[in-house]
Backbone as ProteinMPNN parsed JSONL, in Angstrom:
{"seq_chain_A": "XXXXXXXXXXXXXXXXXXXXXXXXXXXXXXXXXXXXXXXXXXXXXXXXXXXXXXXXXXXXXXXXXX", "coords_chain_A": {"N_chain_A": [[0.836, -1.152, 0.007], [0.59, 2.172, -0.879], [0.917, 5.211, 0.603], [0.426, 8.531, 0.438], [0.845, 11.734, 1.717], [0.44, 14.731, 3.564], [1.23, 15.9, 6.836], [0.546, 13.518, 8.229], [-0.369, 11.255, 10.761], [1.681, 8.976, 11.953], [1.449, 7.091, 13.98], [-1.314, 6.71, 14.374], [-1.949, 5.782, 11.79], [-0.454, 3.415, 11.652], [-1.84, 1.976, 13.59], [-4.363, 1.778, 12.346], [-3.609, 0.285, 10.063], [-2.904, -2.091, 11.281], [-5.378, -2.941, 12.284], [-6.721, -3.325, 9.802], [-5.101, -5.415, 8.817], [-5.78, -7.425, 10.635], [-8.461, -7.754, 10.025], [-8.395, -8.657, 7.285], [-6.746, -10.827, 7.484], [-4.051, -11.107, 6.859], [-0.69, -9.952, 6.532], [-0.038, -6.537, 5.734], [1.885, -4.782, 3.53], [3.235, -1.569, 3.554], [4.04, 1.851, 2.579], [4.869, 5.142, 3.532], [4.782, 8.355, 2.201], [5.724, 11.806, 1.87], [3.969, 14.339, 0.003], [5.871, 15.89, -1.44], [8.195, 14.185, -1.513], [7.111, 12.009, -2.971], [6.46, 13.333, -5.422], [9.077, 14.103, -6.246], [10.367, 11.582, -6.505], [8.636, 10.424, -8.401], [9.082, 12.182, -10.533], [11.767, 11.563, -11.047], [11.562, 9.128, -12.186], [11.489, 6.885, -10.449], [12.163, 3.533, -9.737], [10.759, 1.958, -7.854], [8.287, 3.351, -7.471], [7.496, 3.308, -10.13], [7.131, 0.567, -10.608], [4.869, 0.104, -8.86], [2.891, 1.81, -9.845], [2.532, 1.006, -12.523], [1.507, -1.542, -12.404], [-1.59, -3.385, -11.996], [-3.876, -1.66, -9.939], [-5.706, -0.057, -7.199], [-6.993, 3.123, -6.677], [-7.713, 4.987, -3.875], [-8.03, 7.601, -2.927], [-7.294, 10.278, -5.019], [-5.86, 12.928, -5.161], [-3.632, 13.961, -6.344], [-3.876, 13.484, -8.942], [-2.634, 11.395, -10.45]], "CA_chain_A": [[0.004, 0.0, 0.022], [1.292, 3.439, -0.926], [0.236, 6.301, 1.265], [1.021, 9.845, 0.176], [0.067, 12.759, 2.377], [1.2, 15.649, 4.46], [0.721, 15.958, 8.219], [-0.047, 12.241, 8.608], [-0.006, 10.762, 12.079], [2.168, 7.68, 11.681], [0.999, 6.189, 15.028], [-2.694, 6.356, 14.006], [-1.907, 5.047, 10.526], [-0.003, 2.083, 12.035], [-2.965, 1.278, 14.239], [-5.387, 1.496, 11.268], [-3.149, -0.809, 9.225], [-2.945, -3.302, 12.097], [-6.777, -3.272, 12.256], [-6.977, -3.878, 8.46], [-4.469, -6.713, 8.765], [-6.57, -8.373, 11.385], [-9.664, -7.931, 9.275], [-8.163, -9.447, 6.067], [-6.06, -12.03, 7.871], [-2.672, -11.233, 6.424], [0.141, -8.752, 6.674], [-0.075, -5.517, 4.643], [3.131, -3.977, 3.35], [2.898, -0.257, 3.129], [5.009, 2.905, 2.659], [4.295, 6.468, 3.646], [5.651, 9.45, 1.615], [5.181, 13.156, 1.748], [3.738, 14.72, -1.441], [7.089, 16.332, -2.027], [9.005, 13.012, -1.794], [6.424, 11.314, -4.013], [6.651, 14.014, -6.701], [10.482, 13.981, -6.598], [10.62, 10.22, -6.943], [7.851, 10.334, -9.61], [9.805, 12.945, -11.604], [13.001, 10.895, -11.291], [11.255, 7.792, -12.701], [11.908, 5.91, -9.434], [11.781, 2.206, -10.062], [9.772, 1.508, -6.852], [7.051, 3.951, -7.874], [7.089, 2.834, -11.462], [6.568, -0.798, -10.401], [3.631, 0.149, -8.213], [1.928, 2.523, -10.694], [2.329, 0.304, -13.77], [0.748, -2.771, -12.179], [-3.015, -3.1, -11.638], [-4.028, -1.156, -8.551], [-6.838, 0.735, -6.989], [-6.728, 4.445, -6.038], [-8.796, 5.354, -2.982], [-8.224, 9.056, -3.056], [-6.275, 10.675, -5.921], [-5.842, 14.354, -5.328], [-2.511, 14.33, -7.171], [-4.248, 13.189, -10.363], [-1.675, 10.513, -11.098]], "C_chain_A": [[0.899, 1.24, 0.018], [0.409, 4.518, -0.425], [0.994, 7.537, 1.109], [0.216, 10.92, 0.876], [0.991, 13.638, 3.251], [0.469, 15.679, 5.801], [0.034, 14.667, 8.641], [0.485, 11.839, 9.962], [0.384, 9.305, 11.938], [1.609, 6.675, 12.713], [-0.456, 5.76, 14.706], [-2.787, 5.517, 12.735], [-1.501, 3.577, 10.828], [-1.087, 1.319, 12.688], [-4.066, 0.89, 13.229], [-4.925, 0.325, 10.406], [-3.21, -2.125, 9.966], [-4.424, -3.818, 12.167], [-7.187, -3.89, 10.9], [-6.335, -5.262, 8.321], [-5.283, -7.784, 9.467], [-7.851, -8.731, 10.67], [-9.481, -8.853, 8.054], [-7.357, -10.734, 6.36], [-4.709, -12.228, 7.317], [-1.966, -9.899, 6.564], [0.024, -7.787, 5.45], [1.237, -4.716, 4.646], [2.666, -2.602, 2.917], [4.108, 0.701, 3.287], [4.313, 4.244, 2.711], [5.257, 7.478, 3.109], [4.906, 10.76, 1.748], [4.865, 13.438, 0.254], [5.002, 15.156, -2.171], [8.04, 15.117, -2.43], [8.447, 12.197, -2.94], [6.669, 12.006, -5.357], [8.146, 13.976, -7.141], [10.742, 12.64, -7.176], [9.833, 9.938, -8.262], [8.614, 10.982, -10.803], [11.063, 12.254, -11.966], [12.822, 9.454, -11.824], [11.766, 6.683, -11.818], [11.311, 4.564, -9.796], [10.681, 1.644, -9.125], [8.362, 2.054, -7.241], [6.566, 3.472, -9.221], [6.474, 1.459, -11.355], [5.116, -0.77, -9.839], [2.54, 0.749, -9.199], [1.646, 1.781, -12.003], [1.554, -1.006, -13.581], [-0.687, -2.417, -11.854], [-3.091, -2.717, -10.183], [-5.316, -0.364, -8.438], [-6.461, 2.001, -6.301], [-7.939, 4.726, -5.14], [-9.103, 6.826, -3.046], [-7.039, 9.489, -3.943], [-6.281, 12.17, -6.18], [-4.652, 14.804, -6.174], [-2.757, 14.122, -8.649], [-3.237, 12.367, -11.137], [-2.235, 9.135, -11.235]], "O_chain_A": [[1.841, 1.345, 0.804], [-0.693, 4.739, -0.927], [2.122, 7.631, 1.593], [-0.991, 11.017, 0.653], [2.123, 13.292, 3.588], [-0.748, 15.506, 5.872], [-0.972, 14.716, 9.349], [1.655, 12.06, 10.271], [-0.498, 8.456, 11.814], [1.326, 5.53, 12.359], [-0.775, 4.572, 14.764], [-3.635, 4.63, 12.64], [-2.118, 2.636, 10.33], [-1.273, 0.136, 12.402], [-4.614, -0.211, 13.285], [-5.73, -0.535, 10.049], [-3.524, -3.16, 9.379], [-4.65, -5.027, 12.109], [-7.923, -4.876, 10.872], [-6.949, -6.178, 7.774], [-5.452, -8.896, 8.965], [-8.285, -9.883, 10.703], [-10.312, -9.728, 7.813], [-7.317, -11.632, 5.519], [-4.213, -13.354, 7.276], [-2.6, -8.853, 6.699], [-0.005, -8.222, 4.298], [1.612, -4.08, 5.63], [1.818, -2.468, 2.034], [5.057, 0.41, 4.015], [3.308, 4.468, 2.036], [6.426, 7.489, 3.495], [3.677, 10.827, 1.741], [5.453, 12.82, -0.634], [5.196, 14.849, -3.347], [8.584, 15.077, -3.533], [9.201, 11.736, -3.797], [7.045, 11.349, -6.328], [8.416, 13.826, -8.333], [11.302, 12.552, -8.268], [10.361, 9.26, -9.143], [8.752, 10.408, -11.884], [11.452, 12.326, -13.132], [13.775, 8.679, -11.904], [12.364, 5.707, -12.271], [10.128, 4.453, -10.118], [9.784, 0.934, -9.579], [7.394, 1.299, -7.322], [5.371, 3.258, -9.426], [5.421, 1.198, -11.937], [4.257, -1.526, -10.292], [1.436, 0.218, -9.321], [0.553, 1.943, -12.544], [0.994, -1.521, -14.549], [-0.98, -1.281, -11.48], [-2.476, -3.336, -9.314], [-5.945, -0.035, -9.444], [-5.644, 1.957, -5.382], [-9.075, 4.701, -5.614], [-10.25, 7.249, -3.196], [-5.9, 9.116, -3.661], [-6.652, 12.629, -7.26], [-4.657, 15.927, -6.677], [-1.96, 14.528, -9.495], [-3.005, 12.601, -12.323], [-1.565, 8.246, -11.762]]}, "name": "protein", "num_of_chains": 1, "seq": "XXXXXXXXXXXXXXXXXXXXXXXXXXXXXXXXXXXXXXXXXXXXXXXXXXXXXXXXXXXXXXXXXX"}
């Protein structure tokens, strides 16, 4: 799971992810980035982001329009 946002509370996100893991019954891998870090890595054709964005995925909220 890729989470991009500013002013995110990592402790609350971690708790939310743990709840989701319990609900689905498996571990969820996730990464948190600031919008600036995401944009920098996107502009640099970062392989990690490229792999995520080129594979089938669902966007929950897409304010960056990517």
